[in-house]
MIVEXVO-775500 format. One line per field, with one value per residue (C-alpha): residue number from 1; x, y negated, z negated; residue in one letter. Coordinates in nm, 2 decimals, m for minus. Each point is the difference from the previous one (the first is absolute). Layout:
! MIVEXVO-775500
resi NUM/...
c1 X/...
c2 Y/...
c3 Z/...
resn A/...
This chain:
! MIVEXVO-775500
resi 1/2/3/4/5/6/7/8/9/10/11/12/13/14/15/16/17/18/19/20/21/22/23/24/25/26/27/28/29/30/31/32/33/34/35/36/37/38/39/40/41/42/43/44/45/46/47/48/49/50/51/52/53/54/55/56/57/58/59/60/61/62/63/64/65/66/67/68/69/70/71/72/73/74/75/76/77/78/79/80/81/82/83/84/85/86/87/88/89/90/91/92/93/94/95/96/97/98/99/100/101/102/103/104/105/106/107/108/109/110/111/112/113/114/115/116/117/118/119/120/121/122/123/124/125/126/127/128/129/130/131/132/133/134/135/136/137/138/139/140/141/142/143/144/145/146/147/148/149/150/151/152/153/154/155/156/157/158/159/160/161/162/163/164/165/166/167/168/169/170/171/172/173/174/175/176/177/178/179/180/181/182/183/184/185/186/187/188/189/190/191/192/193/194/195/196/197/198/199/200/201/202/203/204/205/206/207/208/209/210/211/212/213/214/215/216/217/218/219/220/221/222/223/224/225/226/227/228/229/230/231/232/233/234/235/236/237/238/239/240/241/242/243/244/245/246/247/248/249/250/251/252/253/254/255/256/257/258/259/260/261/262/263/264/265/266/267/268/269/270/271/272/273/274/275/276/277/278/279/280/281/282/283/284/285/286/287/288/289/290/291/292/293/294/295/296/297/298/299/300/301/302/303/304/305/306/307/308/309/310/311/312/313/314/315/316/317/318/319/320/321/322/323/324/325/326/327/328/329/330/331/332/333/334/335/336/337/338/339/340/341/342/343/344/345/346/347/348/349/350/351/352/353/354/355/356/357/358/359/360/361/362/363/364/365/366/367/368/369/370/371/372/373/374/375/376/377/378/379/380/381/382/383/384/385/386/387/388/389/390/391/392/393/394/395/396/397/398/399/400/401/402/403/404/405/406/407/408/409/410/411/412/413/414/415/416/417/418/419/420/421/422/423/424/425/426/427/428/429/430/431/432/433/434/435/436/437/438/439/440/441/442/443/444/445/446/447/448/449/450/451/452/453/454/455/456/457/458/459/460/461/462/463/464/465/466/467/468/469/470/471/472/473/474/475/476/477/478/479/480/481/482/483/484/485/486/487/488/489/490/491/492/493/494/495/496/497/498/499/500/501/502/503/504
c1 3.49/m0.25/m0.16/m0.34/m0.26/m0.31/m0.31/m0.23/m0.39/0.04/0.12/0.35/0.18/m0.15/m0.36/m0.23/m0.36/m0.19/0.18/0.01/m0.38/0.00/0.24/m0.36/0.02/0.29/0.00/0.12/0.28/0.16/m0.06/0.19/0.30/0.07/m0.03/0.28/0.34/0.09/m0.16/m0.09/m0.08/m0.24/m0.07/m0.39/m0.04/m0.23/m0.20/m0.16/m0.32/0.10/m0.04/0.40/m0.03/m0.40/0.21/0.31/m0.28/m0.18/0.30/0.04/m0.31/0.00/0.40/m0.04/m0.12/0.27/0.32/0.08/m0.02/0.13/m0.17/0.11/m0.23/0.14/m0.35/m0.03/m0.26/m0.06/m0.33/m0.28/0.16/m0.19/m0.31/0.14/0.28/m0.11/0.31/0.24/0.06/0.19/0.25/0.00/0.34/m0.22/m0.21/0.22/0.27/m0.03/0.12/0.27/0.32/0.27/0.34/0.07/0.27/m0.06/0.19/m0.16/m0.12/0.30/0.06/0.28/m0.18/m0.14/0.31/0.19/m0.31/0.10/0.34/m0.11/m0.29/0.33/0.24/m0.27/m0.04/0.35/0.03/m0.28/0.09/0.33/m0.04/m0.11/0.24/0.11/m0.01/m0.36/m0.12/m0.30/m0.33/m0.21/m0.26/m0.01/m0.04/m0.24/m0.31/m0.15/0.23/0.12/m0.35/0.04/0.31/m0.13/m0.25/0.16/0.26/m0.31/m0.18/0.34/m0.16/m0.38/0.01/m0.02/m0.17/0.12/m0.19/0.07/m0.34/0.19/0.40/0.05/m0.17/0.28/0.29/m0.15/m0.05/0.38/0.12/0.15/m0.06/m0.26/0.19/0.26/m0.30/m0.12/0.39/0.05/m0.31/m0.01/0.42/m0.02/m0.43/m0.07/0.27/0.25/m0.24/m0.34/m0.27/m0.23/m0.02/m0.34/0.07/m0.24/0.07/m0.12/0.15/m0.14/0.35/0.41/0.15/0.36/m0.23/m0.25/0.33/0.15/m0.37/m0.12/m0.37/m0.15/m0.36/m0.20/m0.37/m0.12/m0.40/m0.10/m0.34/m0.06/m0.39/m0.10/0.06/0.27/0.28/0.21/0.30/0.25/0.30/0.35/0.20/0.32/m0.04/0.33/m0.04/m0.30/m0.17/m0.25/m0.13/m0.04/m0.32/0.12/m0.31/m0.28/m0.33/m0.07/m0.23/0.07/m0.35/m0.09/0.43/0.12/0.18/m0.20/0.10/m0.24/m0.01/0.07/m0.42/m0.03/m0.23/m0.03/m0.35/m0.01/m0.11/m0.21/m0.37/m0.08/m0.22/m0.16/0.03/m0.29/m0.29/m0.10/m0.39/m0.02/m0.23/m0.26/0.12/0.35/0.27/0.37/0.30/0.11/0.20/0.01/0.36/m0.12/m0.20/0.34/m0.07/m0.38/m0.02/m0.29/0.06/m0.09/0.13/m0.34/m0.19/m0.36/m0.15/0.03/0.32/0.30/0.29/0.36/0.30/0.23/0.30/0.25/0.32/m0.01/0.24/m0.04/m0.01/m0.28/m0.20/0.12/m0.18/m0.32/m0.02/0.06/m0.31/m0.25/0.10/m0.11/m0.33/m0.07/0.07/m0.20/m0.28/m0.07/0.08/m0.32/m0.20/0.00/0.05/0.36/0.06/0.33/0.02/0.38/0.30/0.15/m0.36/0.17/0.25/m0.21/m0.28/0.35/0.06/m0.33/m0.06/0.23/m0.07/m0.39/m0.22/m0.26/m0.33/0.18/0.16/m0.38/0.05/0.24/m0.02/0.26/m0.04/0.24/0.04/m0.11/m0.20/0.02/m0.27/0.12/m0.26/0.24/0.03/m0.19/0.10/0.10/m0.13/0.21/m0.17/m0.17/m0.04/m0.37/m0.10/0.31/m0.19/m0.35/m0.18/m0.19/0.36/0.20/m0.29/m0.01/0.34/m0.07/m0.30/0.14/0.18/m0.20/0.09/0.13/0.27/0.35/0.11/0.34/0.13/0.34/0.02/0.28/m0.24/m0.22/0.23/0.12/m0.36/m0.17/0.24/0.11/m0.41/m0.17/m0.06/m0.34/m0.09/0.19/m0.24/m0.29/0.06/0.06/m0.34/m0.15/0.24/0.06/m0.35/0.10/0.36/0.28/0.21/0.42/0.17/0.41/0.13/0.30/0.12/m0.15/m0.37/m0.02/0.05/m0.36/m0.13/0.09/m0.28/m0.29/0.22/m0.10/0.32/0.35/0.26/0.32/0.27/0.40/0.29/0.31/0.32/m0.20/m0.24/m0.34/m0.18/m0.36/m0.23/m0.31/0.10/m0.02/0.35/0.00/0.26/0.02/0.24/m0.14/0.13/m0.11/m0.08/m0.14/m0.36/m0.06/m0.15/0.32/m0.09/0.21/m0.13/0.09/0.11/0.01/0.25/0.00/0.26/0.15
c2 m7.05/m0.16/m0.33/m0.03/m0.22/0.01/m0.04/m0.24/0.05/m0.40/m0.06/m0.15/m0.10/m0.36/0.02/m0.14/m0.19/0.34/0.18/m0.24/m0.03/0.46/m0.03/0.04/0.42/0.11/0.31/m0.31/m0.07/0.33/0.00/m0.29/0.12/0.27/m0.19/m0.21/0.01/0.25/0.33/0.00/0.22/0.03/0.10/0.14/0.04/0.04/0.25/0.26/0.02/m0.37/0.05/0.05/0.25/m0.15/m0.38/0.19/0.18/m0.31/m0.21/0.27/m0.05/m0.38/0.09/0.31/m0.17/m0.21/0.20/0.38/0.14/0.27/0.13/0.26/0.08/0.27/0.17/0.33/m0.12/m0.30/0.07/m0.10/m0.28/m0.08/0.01/m0.37/m0.07/0.13/m0.08/0.22/0.30/m0.28/m0.08/0.28/0.14/0.29/0.08/m0.05/0.19/0.27/m0.29/0.03/m0.04/0.08/m0.11/m0.31/m0.17/m0.39/m0.29/m0.30/0.13/m0.15/0.31/m0.10/m0.02/0.34/0.15/m0.18/0.21/0.36/m0.09/m0.07/0.37/0.20/m0.11/0.07/0.28/0.14/m0.10/0.20/0.31/0.15/0.25/m0.37/0.05/m0.32/0.15/m0.01/m0.40/m0.09/m0.25/m0.11/m0.04/0.42/m0.05/m0.23/0.04/m0.29/m0.23/0.17/m0.13/m0.32/m0.09/0.18/m0.17/m0.38/0.09/0.16/m0.42/m0.20/m0.26/0.01/m0.15/0.36/0.06/0.23/0.13/0.18/0.11/0.06/m0.04/0.16/0.29/0.05/m0.03/0.26/0.28/m0.10/m0.07/m0.39/m0.28/m0.21/m0.33/0.17/0.12/m0.36/m0.19/0.28/m0.08/m0.40/m0.01/0.23/m0.07/m0.27/m0.26/0.13/0.20/m0.31/0.29/m0.17/0.28/0.04/0.20/0.09/0.09/0.20/m0.19/m0.31/m0.17/0.10/m0.33/0.12/0.08/m0.33/m0.22/0.18/0.02/m0.31/m0.01/0.13/0.02/0.14/0.12/0.06/0.09/m0.09/m0.05/m0.37/0.01/0.32/m0.16/0.22/m0.24/0.11/m0.27/m0.08/m0.18/m0.09/m0.02/m0.07/m0.01/m0.15/m0.26/m0.08/m0.25/0.20/m0.34/0.03/0.22/0.29/0.22/0.18/0.15/0.34/0.33/0.33/0.06/0.26/0.12/m0.34/m0.26/m0.30/m0.39/m0.22/m0.31/m0.35/m0.18/m0.28/m0.27/m0.17/m0.02/m0.17/m0.33/0.02/0.11/0.41/0.26/0.15/0.35/0.28/0.02/0.35/0.04/0.04/0.28/m0.20/m0.12/0.05/m0.31/0.06/m0.08/m0.14/0.23/0.43/0.01/m0.17/0.37/0.19/m0.19/0.14/0.37/0.04/m0.08/m0.31/m0.30/m0.18/m0.02/0.02/m0.31/m0.16/0.11/m0.17/0.03/m0.13/m0.04/0.04/m0.24/0.26/m0.21/m0.43/m0.09/m0.11/0.32/0.13/m0.34/0.07/0.37/m0.11/m0.27/0.26/0.20/m0.31/m0.15/0.31/0.07/m0.38/0.05/0.34/m0.21/m0.29/0.16/0.27/m0.38/0.07/m0.19/m0.09/m0.18/m0.07/m0.19/0.14/m0.19/0.07/m0.15/m0.29/0.17/0.22/m0.18/m0.20/0.32/0.09/m0.33/m0.04/0.40/0.03/m0.09/m0.29/0.25/0.26/m0.28/m0.06/0.36/m0.18/m0.23/m0.07/m0.24/m0.22/m0.24/m0.36/m0.28/0.05/0.12/0.35/0.24/0.29/m0.12/0.03/m0.34/0.09/m0.18/0.27/m0.01/0.33/0.25/0.05/m0.38/0.01/0.31/m0.01/0.24/m0.24/m0.21/0.32/0.11/m0.32/0.04/0.39/m0.16/0.19/0.28/0.36/0.23/0.17/m0.30/0.00/m0.20/m0.06/m0.10/m0.06/m0.02/m0.21/m0.27/0.03/m0.05/m0.32/m0.06/0.04/0.11/0.34/0.11/0.04/0.36/m0.06/m0.19/0.14/0.34/m0.13/m0.20/0.33/0.20/m0.28/0.02/0.40/0.01/m0.07/0.10/0.11/m0.16/m0.01/m0.13/m0.12/0.09/m0.08/0.28/m0.19/m0.05/0.39/0.14/m0.19/0.05/0.35/0.21/m0.22/0.15/0.20/0.05/m0.17/0.00/m0.10/m0.17/m0.03/m0.11/0.24/m0.22/m0.16/0.29/m0.01/0.32/0.06/0.27/0.02/0.22/0.33/0.23/m0.14/m0.40/m0.16/m0.31/m0.24/m0.16/m0.27/0.04/m0.15/0.14/m0.05/m0.38/m0.12/0.04/0.02/0.32/0.28/0.33/0.25/0.27/0.26/0.11/0.35
c3 m0.05/0.20/m0.06/m0.19/0.14/m0.19/0.11/m0.21/0.13/m0.04/m0.34/m0.04/m0.31/0.08/m0.13/0.24/m0.10/0.13/m0.25/m0.28/0.05/0.02/m0.33/m0.21/0.12/m0.14/0.27/0.20/m0.25/0.03/0.35/0.06/m0.26/0.21/0.28/m0.07/0.19/m0.18/m0.17/m0.31/m0.31/m0.25/m0.28/m0.11/m0.42/m0.26/m0.22/0.07/0.22/0.10/0.32/0.11/0.26/0.18/m0.01/0.24/0.24/0.00/0.08/0.31/0.11/m0.02/0.22/0.21/0.32/0.06/m0.14/m0.06/m0.33/m0.22/m0.30/m0.25/m0.23/m0.38/0.11/0.11/0.28/0.13/0.16/m0.25/0.06/0.36/m0.19/0.01/0.16/0.35/0.11/m0.20/0.19/0.20/m0.28/m0.22/m0.01/m0.09/0.23/0.25/m0.18/0.29/0.28/m0.18/0.27/m0.26/m0.03/0.28/0.08/m0.12/0.16/m0.07/m0.44/m0.20/m0.27/m0.14/m0.37/0.11/0.04/m0.32/m0.14/0.12/m0.14/m0.38/0.11/0.09/m0.28/m0.22/0.17/m0.02/m0.37/m0.10/0.26/m0.07/0.34/0.22/0.35/0.06/0.37/0.02/0.11/m0.27/0.28/m0.28/0.31/0.09/m0.40/m0.05/0.26/m0.07/m0.01/0.40/0.14/m0.15/0.15/0.31/m0.02/m0.01/0.28/0.23/m0.11/0.05/0.10/m0.16/m0.30/m0.22/m0.31/m0.24/m0.31/m0.26/m0.22/m0.26/m0.01/m0.32/0.16/0.28/m0.25/m0.27/0.29/0.09/m0.30/0.12/m0.22/0.20/m0.09/0.24/0.22/0.06/0.00/0.27/0.25/m0.11/0.15/0.32/0.05/m0.09/0.03/0.25/0.27/m0.03/m0.14/m0.28/m0.31/m0.28/m0.26/m0.27/m0.39/m0.19/m0.34/m0.07/0.12/0.02/m0.05/0.19/0.30/m0.01/m0.03/0.35/0.18/0.15/m0.05/m0.32/m0.04/m0.30/m0.09/m0.32/m0.07/m0.39/m0.14/m0.12/m0.26/0.30/0.32/0.17/0.14/0.24/0.08/0.22/m0.03/0.22/m0.21/0.28/0.38/0.16/0.25/m0.05/m0.22/m0.25/m0.21/m0.34/m0.05/0.22/m0.13/0.15/m0.11/0.15/0.04/0.09/0.11/0.30/m0.05/0.14/m0.10/0.02/m0.10/m0.17/0.23/m0.27/m0.01/0.19/0.03/0.39/0.06/0.40/0.02/0.30/0.05/0.02/0.05/m0.31/m0.09/0.12/m0.27/m0.10/m0.08/m0.38/m0.16/m0.21/m0.35/0.04/0.07/0.21/m0.16/0.30/0.28/m0.04/m0.11/m0.32/m0.02/m0.10/m0.36/m0.03/m0.11/0.13/0.38/0.18/m0.01/m0.20/m0.32/m0.16/m0.02/m0.29/m0.09/m0.24/0.16/m0.20/0.20/m0.26/m0.03/m0.19/0.05/0.12/0.29/0.31/0.20/m0.23/0.08/0.40/m0.05/m0.15/0.22/0.32/m0.22/m0.04/0.34/0.19/m0.23/0.06/0.42/0.06/m0.25/0.21/0.34/m0.13/m0.06/m0.37/m0.27/m0.11/m0.35/m0.12/m0.32/m0.03/m0.07/0.34/0.22/0.13/0.15/0.14/0.11/0.20/0.17/0.10/0.14/0.22/0.13/m0.06/0.24/m0.19/0.05/m0.24/m0.24/m0.05/m0.22/m0.22/m0.33/m0.30/m0.29/m0.20/m0.18/0.26/0.04/0.36/0.22/0.25/0.14/m0.06/m0.38/m0.33/m0.27/m0.31/m0.32/m0.22/m0.30/0.08/0.26/m0.08/0.11/0.29/0.20/m0.05/0.25/0.21/0.09/0.06/0.24/0.18/0.09/0.11/0.18/0.27/m0.06/0.01/m0.30/m0.23/m0.08/m0.15/m0.33/m0.03/m0.37/m0.13/m0.35/m0.03/0.21/m0.21/m0.32/0.17/0.04/m0.32/m0.28/m0.10/m0.15/0.36/0.00/m0.16/0.27/0.26/m0.13/0.02/0.32/0.16/m0.12/0.24/0.33/m0.05/0.15/0.31/0.05/m0.16/m0.23/0.00/m0.25/0.04/m0.38/m0.19/m0.23/m0.30/0.16/0.15/m0.31/m0.09/0.35/0.03/m0.09/0.18/0.29/0.30/0.16/m0.13/0.23/m0.15/0.17/m0.18/0.10/m0.03/0.13/0.32/0.11/m0.07/m0.13/m0.01/m0.16/m0.17/m0.27/0.20/0.07/0.34/m0.01/0.30/0.13/0.24/0.28/0.26/0.36/0.28/0.12/0.37/m0.07/m0.12/m0.37/m0.26/m0.17/m0.27/0.07/m0.32/m0.01/m0.30/m0.18/m0.05
resn M/K/T/I/T/K/Q/N/D/G/F/S/G/T/L/T/D/E/V/R/I/R/M/N/D/A/F/E/I/F/R/T/F/F/N/Q/K/Y/G/K/S/L/V/V/K/G/N/P/G/S/G/K/T/T/F/S/L/E/L/A/A/K/L/V/D/S/Q/P/I/H/Y/L/S/S/R/F/T/D/E/P/L/K/E/N/F/D/F/I/D/Q/I/S/Y/R/M/K/Q/K/E/S/E/G/K/K/D/L/K/Y/V/S/T/E/S/L/K/K/L/E/G/I/I/E/E/T/N/M/K/K/D/N/D/F/S/G/G/L/V/F/D/I/T/E/V/I/P/E/I/N/E/I/Y/N/F/V/E/K/N/I/D/R/S/S/L/I/I/L/D/S/I/E/A/L/A/E/K/Y/H/I/D/S/T/L/I/F/S/V/F/Q/N/D/L/V/E/K/S/G/A/G/L/V/V/V/L/E/S/T/G/N/E/R/L/E/Y/Y/S/D/G/V/V/S/L/N/N/R/I/V/Q/N/Y/L/V/R/K/L/R/I/E/K/L/R/G/I/S/I/G/S/L/P/I/Y/S/Y/T/L/L/N/G/R/F/T/I/F/D/S/L/N/L/D/Y/P/R/R/K/I/G/M/P/G/V/A/E/I/P/P/N/K/V/P/L/G/G/E/E/I/G/K/L/L/Q/R/G/G/N/A/V/D/L/G/S/I/V/L/F/H/R/N/T/I/S/D/R/T/E/M/A/V/D/L/L/K/N/S/L/V/R/T/T/I/A/D/G/R/G/A/M/D/V/S/S/S/S/Y/E/T/L/K/V/L/M/S/T/T/E/P/D/Y/L/T/H/Y/I/T/A/E/K/T/K/R/T/N/Q/F/I/I/N/L/E/G/K/S/M/I/S/D/F/P/M/E/V/I/E/F/F/M/A/S/S/K/R/P/N/V/Y/I/F/S/T/D/F/L/N/F/T/Y/G/E/N/F/I/G/E/L/L/S/L/I/N/E/L/R/V/T/G/I/I/V/I/I/A/D/D/N/Y/Y/R/K/L/S/H/Y/A/Y/L/T/I/H/F/M/D/V/E/G/C/I/Y/L/N/T/G/S/D/D/H/F/V/I/E/T/K/I/D/D/N/G/W/T/D/Y/K/L/T/K/T/V
């Protein structure tokens, strides 16, 4: 048999620093898995509607430019898949069936297990059919053309890290009345272990313990409803030769028919002065809530709310990642506000961190539009000193107007209930509402509210954005049927911003 030399596309069994950095992307993990020294097999299982087919084709999309792929589906035609995966006609058995070269001599691909399967089927046929003629030689590749094409494909691409995708193996087994585990073991022995091909097997059932045991990797997909949120999770159960860490779980969406895995939140702001975002002209009596991305949460379109609006950022769950997501929206709002020369007053528990980030990244002229508040005696041009006895006495309008004298209106006033509770005690809501009534004529009010205070404030809100942490992924919605996951992104200036992706 010919010695197989697998192309590894720059990857090897020992992961480089570059690969480790890219391991947050699950598809890079699978790319590394299939491009190890030997061929590998991967089982994809999950409940109906979890996206097993879409995952398999998304994996093919990541690999198709670097290695040959043979895709065998149980459909009558794969033509509809072309809308979302335009390369499908290059890999689909159904769409390339007319190009079949028929029976070929196999010089390099192992057929040892295939011949054993032929023997089992032949013996079974002899027992069932008393008229069976021992003079006939049974050839499984003639009876099952799909198997013939798979072996021919691996033979043709023996040195090119070929990949076979079976969607699903149960459909092939049922069509020809052969046990699916038996088919898998034949492909695993002949094509994966002895011929260096990769194999992806989609299971229609939620699991086949015997088949999973013999495979080199197992991925499970799950979709469920959690507090009205559609939550999709990909779990890597095993990948031989790959270190997958203690939490190999990824959230994903099937938006637009593609399998998109969400990135982890990562607050890593620049440590140098950078440019400010462009500022669009805003209509009178409107106040932007940040960049255009926030508009996905506003049912009326645009990224602005009416002057005088109260907006709640409701922390449905308390976690570090929820805090990150809230800070991403808050800091983006602050930055776009001061970039326009308008005032932003930040009375929240994270105002100190926001001020540090702004001082590192923002030119002094813009910083004059940002003020915070804290219980301190030190003099600072950015900080209102609080006594902590009464909100009304701590925030008189003349003090606010003094600090925002160089800023134009409308302003943005940000409060967080945990900071107010810590500073004024739990009965601060009455004074907060009195203060809001004075402030709202000059801007909008954003209140970052924990669950217990949200219930007391919700009926005052023009808009509520709910933040919910589900296994480390932060979901946002505004009470509509549309739900979004928040991810970090770097804008053109190098600022750590956010993007919102719909979950379907």
